[in-house]
C-alpha positions in Angstrom: 29.8 25.7 56.2 28.7 29.1 57.5 27.3 30.1 54.1 23.5 30.3 54.0 22.2 33.7 54.9 19.1 32.4 56.7 21.3 30.3 59.0 23.7 33.1 59.6 20.8 35.5 60.4 19.6 32.9 62.9 23.1 32.7 64.5 23.6 36.5 64.7 20.2 37.3 66.1 19.3 37.8 69.7 20.9 35.5 72.2 18.8 32.5 73.3 16.2 33.1 76.0 17.6 33.3 79.5 21.3 33.9 78.5 21.2 37.5 79.7 19.6 36.7 83.0 22.0 33.8 83.7 25.0 36.1 83.0 23.6 38.8 85.3 23.4 36.2 88.1 27.0 35.3 87.5 28.0 39.0 87.5 26.4 39.3 90.9 28.4 36.5 92.4 31.6 37.9 90.7 30.9 41.2 92.4 30.7 39.5 95.7 34.0 37.7 95.1 35.6 41.0 94.2 34.6 42.7 97.5 35.1 39.5 99.6 32.5 37.3 101.3 33.7 38.5 104.8 32.1 41.9 104.2 29.0 41.4 102.2 27.1 44.6 101.7 23.4 44.9 100.9 23.9 44.6 97.1 26.2 41.5 97.0 23.9 39.8 99.6 20.9 40.5 97.3 22.8 39.1 94.4 23.6 35.9 96.3 19.9 35.6 97.3 18.9 36.0 93.6 21.4 33.3 92.7 19.8 30.9 95.3 16.3 31.8 94.1 17.1 31.1 90.4 18.6 27.7 91.2 16.0 26.7 93.8 14.2 24.2 91.5 17.4 22.5 90.3 19.2 19.4 91.7 21.8 21.7 93.4 19.2 24.2 94.6 19.1 23.0 98.2 22.9 23.1 98.7 23.2 26.5 97.0 20.4 27.9 99.2 22.1 26.6 102.3 25.5 28.0 101.2 24.0 31.5 100.5 22.3 31.5 103.9 25.5 30.5 105.8 27.8 32.9 103.8 25.4 35.8 104.3 25.5 35.0 108.1 29.3 35.2 108.1 30.1 31.4 108.0 32.3 30.5 105.1 33.2 26.8 104.9 34.6 24.7 102.1 31.3 23.0 101.3 29.6 26.4 101.0 32.3 27.7 98.5 32.0 24.4 96.6 28.3 24.9 96.2 28.8 28.5 95.0 31.4 27.4 92.5 29.1 24.7 91.3 26.2 27.2 90.9 28.4 29.5 88.9 29.7 26.6 86.7 26.1 25.4 86.2 24.9 28.8 85.0 27.8 29.1 82.5 27.1 25.5 81.5 23.5 26.4 80.7 24.6 29.4 78.6 27.2 27.3 76.8 24.7 24.6 75.9 22.2 27.1 74.6 24.8 28.9 72.4 26.4 25.7 71.2 23.0 24.2 70.3 22.2 27.3 68.2 25.6 27.1 66.5 25.2 23.4 65.7 21.8 24.1 64.3 23.1 26.9 62.1 25.9 24.7 60.8 23.7 21.6 60.5 25.9 19.5 62.7 24.9 16.6 65.0 27.1 16.5 68.0 28.2 13.4 69.8 26.3 12.7 73.0 28.1 12.9 76.4 28.4 9.6 78.2 29.6 9.8 81.8 32.5 7.6 82.6 33.8 6.2 85.9 35.2 8.9 88.1 38.6 8.7 89.8 39.1 8.2 93.5 40.5 10.8 95.8 44.1 11.7 95.2 46.4 13.2 97.9 43.5 14.7 99.9 45.9 16.7 102.2 47.2 18.6 99.1 43.7 19.2 97.9 42.8 20.5 101.3 45.7 22.9 101.2 44.5 24.1 97.9 41.0 24.7 99.2 42.4 26.7 102.2 44.1 29.2 99.8 41.0 29.5 97.6 38.8 30.0 100.7 41.1 32.9 101.9 40.8 34.5 98.4 37.0 34.3 98.6 36.9 35.7 102.1 39.1 38.8 101.5 38.0 39.2 97.9 40.1 40.3 95.0 40.3 43.8 96.4 41.9 42.4 99.5 44.7 40.4 97.8 48.3 41.4 98.7 51.7 39.9 98.2 51.6 37.9 101.5 48.3 36.2 100.5 49.6 35.3 97.1 52.9 33.9 98.4 51.0 31.7 100.9 50.1 29.5 97.9 53.7 28.8 96.8 54.3 25.8 99.0 51.0 24.2 98.0 51.6 24.7 94.3 55.1 23.2 94.7 53.7 20.2 96.4 51.0 19.8 93.7 53.5 20.0 90.9 55.3 17.0 92.4 52.2 14.8 91.9 51.7 14.0 88.1 47.9 13.6 88.5 47.7 17.0 90.1 49.9 19.1 87.8 47.0 20.4 85.8 45.5 21.9 89.0 48.9 23.1 90.0 49.4 25.0 86.7 45.9 26.5 87.1 46.7 27.7 90.6 50.1 28.9 89.6 48.6 30.9 86.7 46.1 32.6 89.0 48.7 33.3 91.7 51.0 34.8 89.0 48.4 37.1 87.8 47.5 38.2 91.3 51.1 38.7 92.2 51.6 40.9 89.2 48.5 42.9 90.2 49.2 43.2 93.9 48.2 45.2 95.8 44.9 44.7 93.9 43.2 47.5 95.9 45.1 50.0 93.8 43.9 48.7 90.4 41.3 50.8 88.5 39.8 47.8 86.7 39.9 44.2 87.6 39.6 41.1 85.3 37.0 39.9 87.8 35.3 37.4 85.5 38.6 35.8 84.4 39.8 35.5 88.0 36.4 34.1 89.1 36.6 31.6 86.2 40.0 30.4 87.4 38.8 30.3 91.0 35.7 28.4 90.1 37.5 25.7 88.2 40.2 25.3 90.8 37.6 25.1 93.6 35.8 22.3 91.7 39.0 20.4 90.8 40.2 20.6 94.4 37.2 18.6 95.7 38.4 15.2 94.5 41.3 15.8 92.2 41.7 15.4 88.5 38.7 14.4 86.4 38.5 13.7 82.7 35.1 12.1 82.5 36.4 8.6 81.9 39.6 7.0 80.5 41.1 7.7 77.1 40.5 5.4 74.1 43.5 4.5 72.0 42.7 5.3 68.3 44.4 4.8 65.0 43.7 6.4 61.6 44.4 9.3 59.4 44.4 12.9 60.7 43.5 15.6 58.3 44.6 19.0 59.6 42.3 22.0 59.2 44.3 24.6 61.0 46.3 25.6 64.1 45.3 28.0 66.8 48.4 29.5 68.5 48.2 30.8 72.1 51.1 33.0 72.9 51.9 34.3 76.4 55.0 35.7 78.1 55.9 32.4 79.7 54.2 29.7 77.6 53.2 29.0 74.0 50.6 26.4 73.0 49.6 25.2 69.6 46.2 23.7 69.3 45.6 21.8 66.1 42.0 21.2 64.8 41.6 18.3 62.5 39.3 15.5 61.2 40.0 12.0 62.3 39.3 9.2 59.7 39.1 5.6 61.1 38.3 2.5 59.1 35.3 3.8 57.1 33.7 5.5 60.0 32.3 9.0 59.6 35.0 11.7 60.2 35.3 13.1 63.7 36.4 16.6 64.7 39.3 16.4 67.1 41.9 18.7 68.7 45.4 18.1 69.8 47.8 20.4 71.6 51.5 20.8 72.2 53.1 23.4 74.5 56.4 24.7 75.8 57.6 27.1 78.5 59.2 30.3 77.3 60.5 33.6 78.4 59.1 36.9 77.2 62.2 37.6 74.9 61.2 34.7 72.7 58.7 36.1 70.2 57.6 35.8 66.6 58.6 32.8 64.4 61.3 31.8 67.0 58.6 30.3 69.3 58.3 27.4 66.9 61.8 26.3 67.8 60.5 25.6 71.4 58.3 22.9 69.9 61.1 21.0 68.1 60.3 17.9 70.1 57.3 17.3 67.9 58.8 17.2 64.3 56.0 15.1 62.8 53.3 17.6 63.9 55.3 20.6 62.8 56.0 19.1 59.4 52.3 18.3 58.9 51.5 22.0 59.6 54.2 23.5 57.5 53.9 21.1 54.6 50.1 20.7 54.7 50.3 16.9 55.0 48.0 14.3 56.6 49.2 12.4 59.6 48.9 8.7 60.2 48.5 8.0 63.9 48.7 4.7 65.8 47.3 4.0 69.3 47.0 7.7 70.1 45.0 8.4 73.3 41.7 10.2 72.7 40.0 11.8 75.6 36.2 11.9 75.9 36.0 15.6 75.0 37.7 15.1 71.6 41.3 15.9 72.6 44.1 13.7 71.3 47.0 13.4 73.7 49.8 14.0 71.2 52.7 11.4 71.0 55.0 12.3 68.1 56.5 8.8 68.2 53.0 7.4 67.4 52.6 9.5 64.3 54.1 9.8 60.8 53.5 12.3 58.1 51.4 11.1 55.1 50.6 12.6 51.7 49.9 16.2 50.9 46.4 17.3 52.1 45.1 20.8 51.3 43.1 22.0 54.4 40.7 24.0 52.2 39.9 21.0 50.0 39.4 18.9 53.1 37.1 21.5 54.6 35.0 21.7 51.5 34.5 18.0 51.2 34.4 16.7 54.8 34.0 19.4 57.4 30.2 19.8 57.1 29.7 16.0 57.7 32.3 15.6 60.5 30.9 14.8 63.9 31.9 17.3 66.6 32.8 15.9 70.0 30.7 16.0 73.1 31.7 18.7 75.6 32.9 17.5 79.0 30.9 19.0 82.0 33.8 21.0 83.4 34.5 22.6 80.0 30.9 23.9 79.5 31.8 27.6 79.4 30.9 30.0 76.5 34.5 31.3 76.1 35.6 27.7 75.3 33.4 27.5 72.2 35.7 27.3 69.2 34.2 25.5 66.3 36.0 25.1 63.0 34.1 26.4 59.9 34.8 27.2 56.2 33.6 30.5 54.9 33.9 31.5 51.2 32.6 34.1 48.8 32.5 37.0 51.2 33.8 40.5 51.2 35.8 41.9 54.1 36.4 45.4 55.4 39.2 44.2 57.6 37.0 44.1 60.7 34.1 42.0 59.5 33.1 39.7 56.7 30.0 40.3 54.7 27.9 37.4 53.5 24.9 38.6 51.7 24.4 41.6 54.0 25.0 39.6 57.2 28.2 40.8 58.9 30.3 38.6 61.2 33.0 40.4 63.4 36.6 39.1 62.9 38.7 38.3 66.0 42.0 39.8 64.9 43.4 40.0 68.4 44.1 36.3 68.2 46.3 36.5 65.0 49.7 35.1 66.2 53.0 36.9 65.7 54.6 33.6 64.8 52.7 33.1 61.6 52.1 34.8 58.2 48.5 35.9 58.8 48.1 39.7 58.9 45.2 42.1 59.1 46.0 43.2 55.5 45.6 39.6 54.3 42.4 39.2 56.2 41.0 42.3 54.5 41.9 41.1 51.0 40.7 37.5 51.7 37.7 35.8 50.1 38.0 32.4 51.8 38.7 31.5 55.4 39.0 28.4 57.6 38.4 29.8 61.1 37.0 29.2 64.5 33.5 30.5 65.5 33.7 31.9 69.0 31.4 33.6 71.4 32.8 36.2 73.8 31.7 39.6 75.1 28.1 38.9 74.2 28.7 38.3 70.5 29.8 35.8 67.9 33.0 36.3 66.0 35.3 34.5 63.6 39.0 33.8 64.3 41.0 33.2 61.1 43.3 30.1 61.0 43.9 30.1 57.2 43.0 32.5 54.4 42.7 32.5 50.7 43.6 35.9 49.5 45.1 38.0 46.8 48.5 39.8 46.8 49.2 42.0 43.8 46.3 40.3 42.0 47.9 36.9 42.5 46.0 34.2 44.6 47.7 33.1 47.8 46.8 30.7 50.6 48.3 31.2 54.0 48.0 29.2 57.3 48.9 29.9 60.9 51.2 26.9 60.8 53.1 27.7 57.6 56.2 28.8 59.6 56.3 25.8 61.9 59.6 24.7 60.3 60.9 28.3 59.9 59.6 31.4 58.2 58.9 31.2 54.5 58.6 34.9 54.1 62.0 36.4 53.1 61.6 39.5 55.4 60.6 37.4 58.4 63.4 34.9 57.8 65.9 37.8 57.5 64.7 39.4 60.7 65.0 36.1 62.6 68.5 35.6 61.3 69.5 39.1 62.3 68.1 38.5 65.8 70.1 35.3 66.1 69.0 32.0 67.7 67.6 33.3 71.0 66.5 29.8 72.0 69.9 28.4 71.5 71.6 31.2 73.4 69.2 30.9 76.4 69.6 27.1 76.5 73.4 27.5 76.5 73.2 30.0 79.3 70.8 27.8 81.3 73.1 24.8 80.8 76.1 26.8 82.0 74.2 27.9 85.2 73.2 24.3 85.9 76.8 23.1 85.5 78.0 25.6 88.1 
């Protein structure tokens, strides 16, 4: 638990040595991608040279140095961009590892070690080549040079990738980047750019487009009891995803921290508690969240990075299981999963913790004089957690994150007081429908938006 002041002070102190310098190198490359590699000025060229110099003594140093030399001379080939993407990913990976090691030390956790599995062979190389062509054009013209024509040129490639099941992850990634660019075009007129985010998406797509999908080895089929800690809800205009953090118990083995996710496409008019109706195909998982029950799973695929591939037909709800009681007894001893190489990025750090006995001003929690910022922007509209409950809380199951150069705590569940009465609320409490009378009344007044849209869609398909 994130409870001991000395451990908290260690976590909240200065960033590990070298983090700032590594992030400065990434920022230099991102600036070059913003302006475009076809028109490198003196400053971006110097930033690329600094990148090559910093990585000169590493296993990828020679390839990065050659790539920087060629790009600076005006020659931009796929292998050069792959080297730059690899360099960027390696820097973020080093930052991620340093931060996660500090967090694990503060929490007293021993993480599982990464074991490389057999890679996959090449898949539909012609489609991957088409993907690289578009990514190369983006890098050459830079974000400032993106227009509607360039964005639209990816449509055919994305459609072809979606038709190949093994490449759908890459297709969705490209589609997301293209959608953001299309909404922002012409980018040259924007005052501020999400340069780091776009560069993150570009980097991952460039690496995945080299040899296709990669998960670091095959999945193991596991059986056991899943003890839910909390649900992290990601809401966007066109998709909703619920990521559940839990402890997996198997046959007397030490508990393992795992995650599992379910998602659904949506439209921007579906908001609030109604989004849960889109996930109705996963009744066992939704019941476990709403009713605070354990889940017995059978032969559920578990990926090397700690993600369960959810199959509702391989799960059944068990007995009641209070997430706060589970966290108090088992969370500290649970083994966190290893992080897959492609997922080593600071913004992906999201470690479940239990924090109790604190005071909150609504923006931070205070533990013996040490203040941790609260990430309230991530409170979902489809659940009962509110800033007011956060301010009144004294106990929290949450995710420790690192973003924007600082640590923060994202609440997933709270123990609080309302009119001097103790209450416990969780993000997933409304998974089977709102339990708050006001929220239920509002949803009834708005009608079943999901049913209406499905009926209209069906009518259109029948025409």
